[in-house]
C-alpha positions in Angstrom: 117.8 127.2 74.2 116.0 126.7 77.5 115.9 123.3 79.1 112.6 121.3 79.2 110.2 122.5 81.9 109.7 120.2 84.9 106.8 120.8 87.2 106.8 118.9 90.5 103.5 118.3 92.3 103.8 116.7 95.7 101.4 116.1 98.5 99.6 113.5 100.7 97.1 111.0 99.5 93.7 112.4 98.4 94.9 115.9 98.0 94.1 115.9 94.3 97.6 115.6 92.9 96.7 113.3 90.0 93.8 115.3 88.7 95.7 118.6 89.2 98.9 117.4 87.5 97.0 115.9 84.5 95.0 119.1 84.2 98.2 121.2 84.3 99.9 119.0 81.7 97.0 119.2 79.4 96.7 123.0 79.8 100.4 123.5 79.0 100.9 120.7 76.4 103.3 118.8 78.6 103.9 115.1 79.4 102.6 113.7 82.7 104.0 111.1 85.1 102.2 109.6 88.0 105.0 108.2 90.2 102.5 106.8 92.7 101.2 104.5 89.9 104.6 103.0 89.5 104.8 102.0 93.2 101.3 100.7 92.9 102.2 98.7 89.9 105.2 97.1 91.6 102.9 96.3 94.6 100.3 94.7 92.2 103.1 92.6 90.7 104.2 91.4 94.1 100.7 90.5 95.2 100.3 88.5 92.0 103.5 86.6 92.7 102.8 86.0 96.4 105.8 88.0 97.6 106.1 88.3 101.4 105.3 92.0 101.9 106.5 91.8 105.5 110.0 91.0 104.3 111.9 94.0 102.9 114.6 91.7 101.3 111.9 89.7 99.4 110.3 93.0 98.3 113.6 94.4 97.1 114.4 91.2 95.2 111.0 91.0 93.5 111.0 94.7 92.5 114.2 94.3 90.5 112.4 91.8 88.2 109.3 93.9 87.5 109.2 95.4 84.0 107.3 98.7 84.1 106.3 100.9 81.2 104.7 104.2 82.1 102.7 106.1 79.5 103.0 109.9 79.8 99.9 111.1 77.8 98.0 113.2 80.4 94.7 112.5 78.5 95.2 108.7 78.7 97.9 107.8 81.2 98.8 104.1 81.3 101.1 101.8 83.1 102.1 98.3 82.1 103.6 95.4 84.1 105.4 92.9 81.9 103.3 94.0 78.9 99.9 94.0 80.7 98.0 97.2 81.2 97.3 97.4 85.0 96.0 101.0 85.0 92.7 99.9 86.6 94.0 96.9 88.6 96.4 99.0 90.6 93.6 101.1 92.1 92.1 98.1 93.9 91.7 97.9 97.7 94.3 95.2 98.0 97.0 97.3 96.3 96.0 100.4 98.3 96.4 98.5 101.5 99.8 97.2 100.6 101.6 100.0 98.7 103.0 101.9 101.7 105.1 99.1 103.0 106.4 98.3 99.5 107.2 101.9 98.7 109.0 102.3 102.1 111.7 99.8 101.1 114.8 101.8 100.2 115.8 99.5 97.3 112.4 99.9 95.7 112.6 103.7 96.0 116.1 103.8 94.6 115.1 101.6 91.6 111.9 103.6 90.8 113.6 107.0 91.4 116.2 106.1 88.7 113.4 105.1 86.3 111.5 108.3 87.0 114.5 110.4 86.3 115.0 108.6 83.0 111.4 109.4 82.0 111.9 113.0 83.0 115.1 113.3 81.1 113.4 111.9 78.0 110.5 114.3 78.1 112.0 116.9 75.8 108.8 118.9 75.6 108.5 119.2 79.4 106.7 117.2 82.0 104.5 117.5 85.1 105.5 114.9 87.7 103.4 114.1 90.7 104.1 112.1 93.8 105.4 112.5 97.3 109.1 113.1 96.9 109.4 114.8 93.5 110.5 118.2 94.5 112.7 116.9 97.4 114.3 113.8 95.8 113.3 112.8 92.3 113.6 116.3 90.6 115.1 118.7 93.2 116.0 121.1 90.3 112.4 121.2 89.0 111.7 124.8 87.8 108.3 124.8 89.5 107.5 122.9 92.7 104.0 122.7 94.2 103.0 121.1 97.5 99.3 120.4 97.3 97.2 119.9 100.5 93.6 119.8 101.6 92.1 119.2 105.0 91.7 115.6 106.1 87.9 115.5 105.7 88.0 116.9 102.2 90.7 114.4 101.2 88.7 111.5 102.7 85.6 112.6 100.8 87.4 112.8 97.5 89.1 109.4 98.0 85.9 107.7 99.1 84.2 109.1 96.0 87.0 107.8 93.8 86.6 104.4 95.3 82.9 104.2 94.5 81.4 105.6 97.7 83.6 104.0 100.4 82.9 104.7 104.0 84.3 108.2 104.6 85.4 107.5 108.2 87.2 104.4 107.2 88.8 106.2 104.4 89.9 109.1 106.7 91.6 106.5 109.1 93.3 104.9 106.1 94.6 108.2 104.9 96.0 109.0 108.3 97.8 105.7 108.4 99.2 106.3 105.0 100.4 109.8 105.9 102.1 108.5 109.0 104.0 105.8 107.0 104.9 108.0 104.1 106.1 110.9 106.3 108.2 108.7 108.6 109.9 106.3 106.2 113.7 106.7 106.0 114.0 106.7 102.2 112.7 110.0 100.6 109.8 110.6 102.9 106.7 112.7 102.1 108.0 116.2 102.7 107.4 119.7 101.3 110.6 120.9 99.6 111.9 124.1 101.0 111.2 126.0 97.7 107.8 124.4 97.0 104.8 126.7 96.8 102.0 125.5 99.2 98.6 125.3 97.4 95.6 124.5 99.6 92.8 123.0 97.6 90.3 122.4 100.4 87.9 125.1 99.2 88.9 125.2 95.6 87.4 123.4 92.6 89.8 121.3 90.5 89.7 124.0 87.7 90.8 126.6 90.3 93.7 124.5 91.6 94.8 123.8 88.0 94.6 127.5 87.2 96.7 128.4 90.3 99.4 126.0 89.3 99.4 127.1 85.7 99.7 130.6 87.0 102.9 129.6 88.9 104.3 128.2 85.8 103.5 131.3 83.8 105.5 133.3 86.3 108.7 131.5 85.4 107.9 130.6 81.8 105.7 133.5 80.5 
């Protein structure tokens, strides 16, 4: 009996990871996990509590007390903090501005990586997992690994549209800052795993990107 399929989708902010991963999960009948939403949820909880986000020790202590529940239905993914659905709240500008320093704290990453691995292990029908360190750290044995990219202008335009028409230039600058933080942190930085397939979605539609990733899966699981 084959082991459950794990598909890892990594890449920088605005590259289309979430939409792609959800599309792939729906196409293949797999579960779906947005690990970035977990870091956002922890950040949201800390903002609610007034945690000092300049103090890694305070962040680490607060993270240990946050009760997260991640839904894995690709058609309606949810995330709860202490029983409250925060799926919409975690997409706010305040969380977006604060999530990188929170996610850079090694204790936070260790805690959430453990939870992510538990969710993956429990997905007996297979799962598509998206984030920044899935193929390199969270699930290094994933059967299919994808590193999704797009040029900075395309990423900024997509993220600005997602945020209701934000200024594209400001969004571009924010993405550049996020990339720098995510790529330089000491704990599981944003990196393309050695065996990850690079997919450039700059000039592709979402359906075309999903089709490309599904094709990669079909190569290993016909």
